[in-house]
DOPADO-952931 format. One record per residue: residue in one letter; z, x, y of N, C-alpha, C in turn. Coordinates in steps of 0.1 Angstrom, whole numbers, plus 5000, padded with zeros to 4 digits. Layout:
N
- residuo	n_z	n_x	n_y	ca_z	ca_x	ca_y	c_z	c_x	c_y
- A	Z	X	Y	Z	X	Y	Z	X	Y $
...
This chain:
355
- residuo	n_z	n_x	n_y	ca_z	ca_x	ca_y	c_z	c_x	c_y
- M	5640	3613	9404	5632	3619	9394	5617	3616	9397 $
- A	5609	3626	9396	5594	3624	9399	5588	3615	9389 $
- N	5579	3608	9393	5571	3599	9384	5557	3604	9382 $
- Y	5555	3610	9371	5542	3616	9369	5533	3607	9361 $
- E	5523	3601	9368	5514	3591	9361	5500	3595	9364 $
- L	5491	3594	9354	5477	3595	9356	5471	3581	9354 $
- S	5462	3577	9362	5455	3565	9360	5444	3566	9349 $
- R	5441	3555	9343	5430	3556	9333	5417	3560	9340 $
- N	5414	3556	9352	5402	3560	9359	5401	3575	9361 $
- T	5413	3581	9365	5413	3595	9367	5410	3603	9354 $
- V	5416	3599	9343	5413	3605	9330	5398	3603	9326 $
- S	5393	3591	9328	5379	3588	9325	5370	3597	9333 $
- D	5373	3599	9346	5364	3607	9354	5364	3621	9350 $
- L	5375	3626	9345	5376	3640	9341	5370	3643	9327 $
- L	5371	3634	9319	5366	3636	9305	5351	3637	9305 $
- S	5346	3646	9296	5331	3647	9295	5327	3645	9280 $
- D	5335	3637	9272	5331	3634	9259	5318	3627	9258 $
- N	5311	3629	9247	5299	3621	9245	5303	3607	9241 $
- I	5301	3598	9251	5306	3584	9249	5297	3577	9239 $
- Q	5286	3582	9235	5278	3576	9224	5285	3578	9211 $
- I	5293	3589	9210	5300	3593	9198	5315	3587	9199 $
- S	5321	3589	9211	5335	3586	9213	5337	3579	9226 $
- P	5335	3566	9227	5337	3559	9240	5351	3561	9245 $
- N	5352	3560	9258	5365	3561	9265	5373	3548	9265 $
- T	5379	3546	9253	5387	3534	9251	5400	3536	9258 $
- N	5408	3525	9260	5421	3526	9265	5430	3534	9256 $
- E	5428	3533	9243	5436	3541	9234	5434	3556	9237 $
- K	5422	3560	9239	5419	3574	9241	5425	3579	9255 $
- L	5422	3571	9265	5427	3574	9279	5442	3575	9279 $
- D	5449	3566	9272	5464	3566	9272	5469	3578	9264 $
- Y	5461	3583	9255	5465	3595	9247	5467	3607	9256 $
- F	5457	3609	9265	5458	3619	9275	5469	3617	9285 $
- R	5470	3605	9290	5480	3601	9300	5494	3604	9295 $
- R	5497	3600	9283	5510	3602	9277	5513	3616	9274 $
- A	5504	3624	9268	5507	3638	9265	5509	3646	9277 $
- I	5501	3644	9287	5502	3652	9299	5514	3649	9307 $
- K	5518	3636	9308	5530	3632	9314	5542	3638	9308 $
- N	5542	3638	9294	5554	3643	9287	5555	3658	9288 $
- A	5544	3665	9289	5544	3680	9288	5547	3686	9302 $
- Y	5543	3679	9313	5544	3685	9326	5559	3690	9330 $
- P	5569	3682	9328	5583	3686	9332	5587	3699	9326 $
- D	5584	3701	9313	5588	3714	9307	5579	3726	9312 $
- Y	5567	3723	9315	5558	3733	9321	5563	3737	9335 $
- Q	5567	3727	9343	5572	3729	9356	5585	3737	9356 $
- K	5594	3733	9347	5607	3740	9345	5605	3755	9342 $
- K	5595	3758	9333	5592	3771	9329	5587	3780	9340 $
- F	5578	3775	9348	5571	3783	9358	5576	3781	9372 $
- R	5585	3771	9374	5591	3769	9387	5581	3769	9399 $
- H	5584	3778	9408	5575	3777	9421	5561	3782	9418 $
- R	5559	3788	9406	5545	3792	9403	5537	3781	9396 $
- A	5544	3770	9393	5537	3759	9385	5526	3752	9393 $
- R	5516	3748	9387	5505	3741	9394	5510	3726	9396 $
- S	5504	3720	9405	5508	3706	9408	5504	3697	9395 $
- F	5510	3685	9394	5507	3677	9383	5493	3673	9382 $
- A	5486	3671	9393	5472	3667	9393	5463	3679	9388 $
- V	5467	3691	9392	5459	3703	9388	5462	3706	9373 $
- F	5474	3704	9369	5478	3706	9355	5470	3697	9346 $
- A	5469	3684	9350	5462	3674	9342	5447	3678	9342 $
- E	5442	3682	9353	5427	3685	9353	5424	3697	9344 $
- I	5433	3707	9344	5431	3719	9336	5431	3715	9321 $
- I	5441	3707	9317	5443	3703	9303	5431	3695	9298 $
- I	5426	3686	9306	5415	3678	9302	5402	3686	9302 $
- K	5400	3695	9311	5388	3704	9311	5389	3714	9299 $
- R	5401	3718	9295	5402	3726	9283	5398	3718	9271 $
- H	5402	3706	9271	5397	3697	9260	5382	3696	9260 $
- N	5376	3693	9272	5362	3692	9273	5354	3704	9266 $
- H	5360	3716	9269	5354	3728	9264	5355	3729	9249 $
- T	5367	3724	9244	5370	3726	9230	5363	3716	9221 $
- I	5363	3703	9225	5358	3692	9216	5343	3693	9214 $
- K	5335	3699	9223	5321	3699	9221	5316	3707	9209 $
- N	5325	3717	9205	5322	3725	9193	5327	3720	9180 $
- N	5333	3708	9181	5339	3702	9169	5329	3692	9162 $
- S	5332	3689	9150	5324	3680	9142	5324	3666	9148 $
- I	5313	3658	9146	5312	3645	9151	5324	3636	9145 $
- K	5328	3639	9133	5339	3631	9127	5352	3633	9135 $
- H	5354	3646	9139	5366	3649	9147	5365	3644	9161 $
- Q	5353	3644	9167	5352	3638	9180	5355	3624	9181 $
- K	5353	3617	9170	5356	3602	9169	5370	3599	9168 $
- T	5378	3609	9163	5392	3605	9159	5403	3614	9165 $
- Y	5399	3625	9172	5409	3635	9177	5421	3628	9184 $
- F	5419	3617	9191	5429	3611	9199	5440	3603	9191 $
- K	5438	3603	9178	5448	3597	9169	5457	3608	9164 $
- N	5456	3620	9168	5464	3631	9163	5470	3638	9175 $
- D	5484	3637	9177	5490	3643	9188	5490	3658	9188 $
- A	5489	3664	9176	5489	3678	9175	5477	3685	9182 $
- Y	5466	3677	9183	5454	3683	9189	5457	3686	9204 $
- I	5461	3676	9211	5463	3678	9226	5475	3687	9229 $
- Y	5485	3687	9220	5497	3696	9223	5493	3710	9220 $
- H	5484	3712	9211	5479	3726	9208	5471	3731	9221 $
- I	5463	3723	9227	5456	3727	9239	5466	3730	9250 $
- I	5477	3722	9252	5487	3724	9262	5494	3737	9260 $
- E	5498	3740	9247	5505	3752	9244	5496	3764	9247 $
- D	5483	3763	9243	5474	3775	9246	5473	3777	9261 $
- F	5473	3767	9269	5472	3768	9284	5485	3775	9289 $
- I	5496	3771	9284	5509	3777	9288	5510	3792	9284 $
- L	5505	3796	9272	5504	3810	9268	5495	3818	9277 $
- A	5484	3812	9281	5474	3818	9290	5480	3821	9304 $
- E	5488	3811	9309	5494	3812	9322	5505	3823	9321 $
- E	5512	3824	9310	5522	3834	9309	5516	3848	9310 $
- A	5505	3850	9302	5498	3863	9302	5492	3866	9316 $
- K	5486	3856	9322	5480	3858	9335	5489	3862	9346 $
- Q	5502	3857	9345	5512	3859	9356	5521	3871	9353 $
- N	5518	3878	9342	5525	3890	9338	5518	3902	9344 $
- P	5523	3909	9354	5516	3920	9361	5513	3932	9352 $
- E	5521	3933	9341	5519	3944	9331	5508	3941	9320 $
- H	5504	3928	9320	5495	3924	9309	5481	3930	9312 $
- T	5475	3935	9302	5462	3942	9303	5451	3933	9310 $
- F	5452	3920	9308	5441	3911	9313	5445	3904	9326 $
- T	5456	3908	9332	5460	3902	9345	5451	3908	9356 $
- R	5446	3899	9364	5437	3903	9375	5446	3909	9386 $
- D	5441	3920	9392	5449	3927	9402	5450	3917	9415 $
- E	5461	3919	9422	5463	3911	9434	5453	3916	9444 $
- Y	5450	3929	9444	5441	3935	9454	5427	3936	9448 $
- V	5417	3931	9455	5403	3932	9451	5396	3938	9463 $
- D	5388	3949	9461	5380	3955	9471	5373	3944	9480 $
- P	5375	3944	9493	5369	3934	9501	5354	3932	9499 $
- T	5346	3943	9498	5332	3942	9496	5328	3936	9483 $
- I	5335	3940	9472	5333	3934	9459	5336	3919	9460 $
- L	5347	3915	9467	5350	3901	9468	5340	3893	9476 $
- Q	5334	3900	9486	5323	3893	9493	5311	3891	9484 $
- F	5308	3901	9476	5297	3900	9466	5300	3889	9456 $
- E	5312	3888	9452	5316	3877	9442	5314	3864	9448 $
- N	5318	3862	9461	5317	3849	9468	5302	3845	9469 $
- L	5294	3855	9472	5279	3853	9473	5273	3849	9460 $
- I	5277	3856	9449	5272	3853	9436	5276	3839	9432 $
- D	5289	3836	9434	5294	3823	9430	5287	3812	9437 $
- H	5284	3814	9450	5278	3803	9458	5264	3800	9452 $
- R	5256	3810	9449	5243	3808	9444	5243	3804	9429 $
- Y	5252	3809	9421	5252	3805	9407	5256	3790	9406 $
- Q	5266	3786	9414	5269	3771	9414	5258	3763	9418 $
- N	5250	3767	9427	5238	3759	9431	5228	3759	9420 $
- L	5226	3770	9413	5217	3771	9401	5222	3761	9390 $
- L	5235	3760	9388	5240	3751	9377	5238	3737	9381 $
- R	5237	3734	9394	5235	3720	9398	5220	3716	9397 $
- Y	5211	3725	9395	5197	3722	9394	5194	3714	9381 $
- D	5186	3704	9382	5183	3695	9370	5172	3701	9362 $
- F	5175	3711	9353	5165	3718	9346	5159	3709	9335 $
- Q	5165	3698	9332	5160	3689	9321	5147	3683	9325 $
- K	5144	3683	9337	5131	3676	9342	5120	3686	9343 $
- I	5122	3699	9339	5111	3708	9340	5106	3713	9327 $
- K	5094	3719	9326	5089	3724	9314	5084	3738	9317 $
- D	5079	3745	9306	5074	3758	9308	5061	3758	9316 $
- P	5059	3768	9324	5066	3781	9325	5079	3781	9333 $
- K	5081	3770	9341	5093	3770	9350	5106	3770	9342 $
- L	5106	3764	9331	5119	3763	9323	5123	3777	9318 $
- T	5114	3785	9314	5117	3799	9310	5122	3807	9322 $
- L	5116	3805	9333	5121	3812	9345	5135	3807	9349 $
- Y	5138	3795	9347	5151	3790	9350	5161	3796	9340 $
- N	5158	3797	9327	5166	3803	9317	5169	3817	9319 $
- L	5158	3824	9324	5160	3839	9327	5169	3841	9339 $
- T	5167	3832	9349	5175	3832	9361	5190	3830	9358 $
- S	5192	3821	9349	5206	3818	9344	5211	3830	9337 $
- R	5203	3837	9329	5207	3849	9322	5210	3860	9332 $
- F	5202	3861	9342	5204	3871	9353	5218	3869	9359 $
- F	5222	3857	9362	5235	3854	9369	5246	3857	9359 $
- Q	5245	3854	9346	5255	3856	9337	5258	3871	9335 $
- E	5248	3879	9335	5250	3893	9334	5255	3899	9347 $
- L	5251	3894	9358	5256	3898	9371	5270	3895	9372 $
- V	5275	3883	9369	5289	3880	9369	5297	3889	9360 $
- S	5292	3891	9348	5300	3900	9339	5301	3914	9344 $
- G	5290	3919	9350	5291	3933	9355	5300	3935	9367 $
- I	5300	3925	9376	5308	3926	9388	5323	3924	9384 $
- M	5326	3915	9374	5339	3913	9370	5345	3927	9364 $
- L	5337	3934	9357	5341	3947	9352	5343	3957	9363 $
- L	5334	3956	9373	5335	3965	9384	5347	3963	9392 $
- E	5351	3950	9394	5363	3947	9401	5375	3952	9394 $
- R	5375	3952	9380	5386	3957	9373	5386	3972	9371 $
- E	5376	3979	9377	5374	3993	9376	5371	3998	9362 $
- F	5365	3989	9354	5359	3993	9341	5345	3998	9344 $
- Y	5344	4010	9350	5331	4014	9355	5321	4017	9344 $
- N	5325	4023	9333	5316	4026	9322	5309	4013	9317 $
- D	5317	4003	9314	5312	3990	9309	5304	3983	9319 $
- S	5308	3984	9331	5300	3978	9342	5286	3984	9343 $
- F	5285	3997	9341	5272	4004	9341	5264	4000	9329 $
- I	5270	3998	9318	5263	3993	9306	5256	3980	9308 $
- I	5264	3971	9314	5259	3957	9318	5248	3958	9328 $
- W	5249	3968	9337	5238	3969	9347	5225	3973	9341 $
- R	5226	3982	9331	5214	3986	9323	5207	3974	9317 $
- S	5215	3965	9311	5209	3953	9306	5203	3944	9316 $
- L	5210	3943	9328	5206	3935	9339	5193	3940	9345 $
- L	5191	3953	9345	5178	3958	9350	5167	3953	9341 $
- E	5169	3953	9328	5158	3948	9319	5155	3933	9321 $
- T	5166	3925	9323	5164	3911	9326	5157	3909	9339 $
- T	5161	3917	9349	5155	3915	9362	5140	3919	9362 $
- T	5137	3929	9354	5123	3933	9353	5114	3922	9346 $
- T	5119	3917	9336	5112	3906	9329	5111	3894	9338 $
- L	5122	3890	9345	5121	3879	9354	5111	3880	9365 $
- L	5110	3892	9371	5101	3894	9382	5086	3894	9377 $
- I	5084	3900	9365	5071	3901	9359	5066	3886	9356 $
- L	5075	3878	9350	5071	3865	9347	5069	3856	9359 $
- Y	5076	3858	9370	5074	3851	9382	5060	3854	9387 $
- E	5055	3866	9386	5042	3870	9391	5031	3867	9381 $
- N	5035	3866	9368	5025	3864	9357	5030	3853	9348 $
- D	5031	3841	9353	5037	3830	9345	5028	3826	9333 $
- N	5015	3831	9333	5007	3829	9321	5011	3837	9309 $
- L	5021	3846	9311	5026	3854	9300	5039	3847	9293 $
- V	5043	3836	9299	5055	3830	9294	5055	3826	9279 $
- G	5043	3821	9275	5041	3817	9261	5043	3829	9251 $
- K	5037	3841	9255	5038	3853	9247	5053	3858	9247 $
- F	5059	3857	9259	5073	3861	9260	5082	3853	9250 $
- N	5080	3840	9250	5088	3832	9242	5086	3834	9227 $
- E	5073	3838	9224	5070	3841	9210	5078	3853	9205 $
- R	5080	3862	9214	5088	3874	9212	5102	3871	9207 $
- R	5108	3860	9213	5121	3855	9209	5120	3850	9194 $
- N	5110	3843	9191	5108	3837	9178	5107	3848	9167 $
- I	5100	3858	9171	5098	3869	9161	5111	3876	9159 $
- A	5119	3878	9169	5132	3885	9168	5141	3876	9159 $
- L	5141	3863	9160	5149	3854	9152	5145	3854	9137 $
- M	5132	3856	9135	5127	3857	9121	5132	3870	9115 $
- R	5132	3881	9123	5136	3894	9118	5150	3894	9114 $
- V	5159	3887	9121	5173	3887	9118	5177	3876	9109 $
- K	5167	3869	9104	5168	3858	9094	5175	3845	9099 $
- V	5175	3844	9113	5181	3831	9118	5170	3820	9117 $
- V	5158	3824	9118	5147	3815	9115	5140	3819	9102 $
- D	5138	3809	9093	5132	3812	9080	5117	3815	9082 $
- A	5113	3826	9076	5098	3829	9076	5095	3838	9064 $
- S	5084	3836	9058	5080	3844	9047	5077	3859	9052 $
- R	5077	3868	9042	5074	3882	9046	5060	3883	9051 $
- Q	5051	3875	9046	5037	3875	9051	5036	3870	9065 $
- T	5044	3860	9069	5044	3855	9082	5049	3865	9092 $
- Q	5060	3872	9088	5066	3883	9096	5055	3894	9099 $
- K	5048	3898	9088	5038	3908	9089	5027	3904	9099 $
- S	5023	3891	9097	5013	3885	9106	5017	3886	9121 $
- K	5029	3882	9123	5034	3882	9137	5035	3896	9143 $
- A	5039	3906	9134	5040	3920	9139	5026	3925	9142 $
- K	5016	3921	9134	5002	3925	9136	4997	3919	9149 $
- E	5001	3907	9152	4997	3900	9164	5002	3907	9177 $
- T	5015	3911	9176	5020	3918	9188	5013	3931	9190 $
- K	5009	3938	9180	5002	3951	9181	4988	3948	9187 $
- Q	4982	3937	9183	4969	3934	9189	4971	3931	9204 $
- Q	4982	3925	9208	4984	3922	9222	4985	3935	9230 $
- L	4991	3946	9224	4992	3959	9230	4978	3966	9230 $
- G	4970	3963	9220	4957	3969	9219	4958	3982	9212 $
- F	4968	3985	9204	4970	3997	9197	4978	3995	9184 $
- K	4971	3997	9172	4977	3994	9160	4987	4004	9155 $
- G	4987	4016	9161	4996	4027	9157	5010	4026	9163 $
- V	5012	4016	9171	5026	4016	9177	5036	4010	9167 $
- P	5048	4016	9167	5059	4011	9158	5061	3996	9160 $
- D	5066	3989	9150	5069	3975	9151	5078	3971	9162 $
- Y	5089	3979	9163	5099	3976	9173	5094	3977	9188 $
- V	5085	3986	9190	5078	3987	9203	5069	3975	9206 $
- A	5061	3972	9196	5052	3960	9197	5060	3947	9199 $
- E	5071	3946	9192	5079	3934	9194	5085	3933	9208 $
- R	5089	3945	9213	5096	3945	9226	5086	3943	9238 $
- Y	5074	3949	9237	5065	3950	9248	5051	3942	9246 $
- G	5049	3937	9234	5036	3930	9231	5033	3919	9241 $
- W	5043	3912	9245	5041	3900	9254	5035	3905	9267 $
- A	5038	3917	9271	5033	3923	9284	5021	3932	9282 $
- G	5014	3931	9270	5003	3940	9267	4993	3941	9277 $
- D	4989	3930	9284	4979	3929	9294	4982	3938	9306 $
- L	4995	3941	9308	4999	3949	9320	4998	3964	9318 $
- F	4997	3968	9306	4997	3983	9303	4983	3988	9304 $
- K	4981	3998	9312	4968	4004	9314	4967	4017	9305 $
- S	4978	4021	9299	4978	4033	9290	4987	4029	9278 $
- R	4989	4039	9270	4998	4036	9258	5013	4040	9261 $
- D	5016	4041	9273	5030	4044	9277	5038	4030	9277 $
- Y	5041	4026	9266	5048	4013	9264	5063	4015	9267 $
- S	5068	4013	9279	5082	4015	9282	5086	4007	9294 $
- L	5099	4006	9295	5105	4000	9307	5100	4006	9320 $
- R	5098	4019	9320	5094	4026	9332	5080	4021	9336 $
- T	5071	4019	9327	5058	4014	9331	5059	4000	9337 $
- L	5068	3991	9331	5070	3978	9337	5076	3979	9351 $
- L	5086	3988	9353	5092	3990	9366	5081	3994	9376 $
- E	5072	4002	9372	5061	4006	9381	5053	3994	9386 $
- R	5051	3984	9377	5044	3972	9380	5050	3964	9391 $
- I	5064	3965	9392	5071	3956	9402	5077	3965	9413 $
- N	5072	3978	9414	5076	3987	9425	5091	3990	9425 $
- M	5097	3991	9413	5111	3994	9412	5113	4006	9403 $
- V	5103	4015	9401	5104	4026	9392	5115	4036	9397 $
- D	5119	4036	9410	5129	4045	9415	5143	4042	9408 $
- L	5144	4031	9401	5157	4027	9394	5157	4033	9380 $
- Y	5146	4038	9375	5145	4042	9361	5154	4054	9358 $
- S	5156	4063	9368	5164	4075	9366	5179	4070	9364 $
- H	5183	4059	9371	5196	4054	9369	5198	4047	9356 $
- Y	5187	4041	9351	5187	4035	9338	5189	4046	9327 $
- A	5182	4057	9329	5183	4068	9319	5197	4074	9320 $
- F	5202	4075	9332	5215	4081	9334	5226	4072	9328 $
- A	5224	4059	9328	5234	4050	9322	5235	4052	9307 $
- S	5224	4058	9301	5225	4060	9286	5236	4070	9282 $
- L	5241	4078	9292	5252	4087	9289	5265	4079	9287 $
- F	5265	4066	9292	5277	4058	9291	5275	4048	9279 $
- V	5262	4044	9277	5259	4035	9266	5261	4042	9253 $
- H	5255	4054	9251	5257	4062	9239	5268	4072	9242 $
- E	5279	4070	9235	5292	4076	9239	5292	4091	9239 $
- Y	5293	4096	9251	5294	4111	9254	5308	4114	9259 $
- L	5317	4103	9261	5330	4104	9267	5329	4109	9281 $
- I	5318	4107	9288	5317	4110	9302	5323	4098	9310 $
- S	5330	4101	9320	5337	4091	9327	5334	4093	9342 $
- P	5337	4082	9350	5335	4084	9365	5343	4095	9370 $
- E	5355	4098	9364	5363	4109	9369	5356	4123	9368 $
- D	5347	4124	9358	5339	4136	9357	5329	4138	9369 $
- L	5326	4127	9376	5316	4127	9386	5323	4125	9400 $
- R	5336	4125	9401	5342	4121	9413	5339	4130	9425 $
- L	5336	4143	9422	5332	4152	9433	5318	4149	9438 $
- E	5310	4142	9430	5296	4140	9433	5293	4127	9440 $
- I	5301	4116	9436	5298	4103	9442	5309	4094	9440 $
- D	5311	4084	9449	5321	4073	9448	5314	4064	9438 $
- F	5319	4063	9425	5313	4056	9415	5313	4041	9417 $
- E	5324	4036	9423	5324	4022	9426	5313	4017	9436 $
- K	5311	4025	9446	5301	4022	9456	5287	4024	9450 $
- Y	5286	4034	9441	5273	4036	9435	5269	4024	9426 $
- L	5279	4019	9418	5276	4008	9410	5273	3995	9418 $
- L	5281	3993	9429	5279	3982	9438	5265	3982	9443 $
- S	5260	3994	9447	5247	3996	9453	5236	3992	9442 $
- L	5238	3996	9430	5229	3993	9419	5228	3978	9417 $
- Y	5239	3972	9416	5239	3957	9414	5233	3950	9426 $
- F	5236	3954	9438	5230	3947	9449	5215	3949	9450 $
- K	5210	3961	9446	5196	3963	9446	5189	3953	9437 $
- L	5195	3950	9426	5189	3940	9417	5190	3926	9423 $
- Y	5201	3923	9429	5202	3910	9436	5191	3909	9447 $
- E	5189	3919	9455	5179	3919	9465	5165	3917	9460 $
- A	5163	3922	9448	5150	3921	9442	5146	3907	9438 $
- V	5156	3899	9435	5153	3885	9431	5158	3874	9441 $
- R	5164	3878	9451	5171	3868	9460	5162	3857	9465 $
- I	5149	3861	9468	5140	3851	9473	5134	3842	9461 $
- K	5131	3849	9450	5125	3842	9439	5134	3831	9434 $
- I	5147	3834	9432	5156	3824	9426	5159	3812	9435 $
- N	5154	3813	9448	5156	3802	9457	5149	3790	9452 $
- D	5139	3792	9443	5132	3780	9437	5142	3771	9430 $
- F	5153	3776	9425	5163	3768	9418	5176	3766	9426 $
- T	5179	3775	9435	5192	3774	9443	5190	3767	9456 $
- N	5178	3769	9462	5175	3762	9475	5186	3765	9486 $
- D	5190	3777	9487	5201	3780	9496	5199	3793	9504 $
- L	5187	3798	9505	5184	3811	9511	5190	3812	9525 $
- D	5188	3802	9533	5193	3802	9547	5208	3803	9548 $
- E	5214	3795	9540	5229	3794	9541	5236	3806	9535 $
- V	5229	3814	9527	5236	3826	9521	5234	3839	9529 $
- K	5226	3838	9539	5224	3850	9547	5236	3856	9553 $
- K	5245	3848	9557	5258	3853	9563	5267	3859	9552 $
- L	5266	3853	9540	5274	3859	9529	5269	3872	9524 $
- E	5256	3875	9527	5250	3887	9522	5253	3899	9532 $
- Q	5256	3896	9545	5256	3906	9555	5266	3917	9552 $
- G	5279	3913	9548	5289	3923	9546	5286	3933	9535 $
- V	5280	3928	9524	5277	3936	9512	5265	3945	9516 $
- R	5255	3939	9523	5243	3947	9527	5247	3959	9536 $
- K	5256	3956	9545	5261	3966	9555	5268	3978	9547 $
- E	5276	3974	9538	5283	3985	9530	5274	3993	9522 $
- V	5264	3986	9516	5254	3993	9508	5245	4002	9517 $
- N	5242	3998	9528	5234	4006	9538	5242	4018	9542 $
- N	5255	4016	9545	5263	4027	9549	5264	4038	9538 $
- F	5262	4034	9526	5263	4043	9515	5250	4049	9511 $
- K	5239	4045	9517	5226	4048	9513	5223	4063	9512 $
- A	5228	4071	9522	5225	4085	9522	5231	4092	9509 $
- Q	5243	4089	9506	5249	4094	9494	5242	4089	9481 $
- F	5239	4077	9481	5232	4071	9470	5218	4078	9467 $
- N	5211	4080	9478	5198	4087	9477	5199	4101	9472 $
- D	5209	4108	9478	5211	4122	9474	5215	4123	9459 $
- F	5223	4114	9454	5227	4114	9440	5215	4110	9431 $
- S	5207	4101	9436	5195	4097	9429	5185	4109	9427 $
- T	5184	4117	9437	5175	4128	9436	5180	4138	9426 $
- R	5193	4140	9425	5199	4150	9416	5197	4145	9402 $
- I	5199	4132	9399	5198	4128	9385	5184	4127	9380 $
- Q	5174	4127	9390	5160	4127	9386	5156	4140	9380 $
- T	5163	4151	9384	5159	4164	9380	5167	4169	9368 $
- T	5175	4160	9362	5183	4164	9350	5177	4160	9338 $
């Protein structure tokens, strides 16, 4: 009979509890050792050859705990290990998730086959995102901190969009791309104009006031709205336009306050027609990729759009990832596929510009 044992050191290394609140006492460490040891035989029996190893099973359970406990009250963080129901609930949730994931008919089961080019792009994104996460952002201040946060937001949206693309949820992937274009535009503008970071962050504060997350008097809100209009240099602009573009007021040479104008500033205005085209999917017209199948391969079209945004920031984000040389090989396959599709992409771009 197998002897499933976890050492206290192993459990301690895997735990990420706030030890100022809940030290890693022997009682706590033994709590995990005992529960995981007792649960593994039943898990192994249930999944047989598909079961993870004991070490992997233990790591998954403890990491699930790490994710769960940080959102709990301080009181619960101090005492959770005195309640067996807590850890067994985490184990049960993991087993239910495994059952769903390994059911080929389940809606959320990942396909066994993933388009090779999409998989290459995913590997590239993962490599750079992991490097970003290892960056010690706690040692930096604005404007660099805001650039880091926007870069993190860029990757989160990129990951979301490509996951949807992989699953062939093209409409939703296109909606995410539209948001990613806005994030990319802001990121590139602030990289080139970091003196605007303060105004950009004030935009966030104004939005939080408007939705009542941050307390502010009516007079304060009016004062902030007036301030954003002054930044644009035009009092007649609606509040929502001033709130959205006031931070970039110095960049507008006319009263055309729009994403298109900002895209012109960063030489990416050619993507605006695709942004406008995406509105057919954002605002429900029940248009689907099948309606366009005679016009363009929608999967390759979306892959090209996502890769164009990656290309736009690939050098800038190296400030935080420091991996530009090592990712060149990872980029080659995706870039080749996008280049091979370039003629069809450009032809389709021309057509949607005239609609």
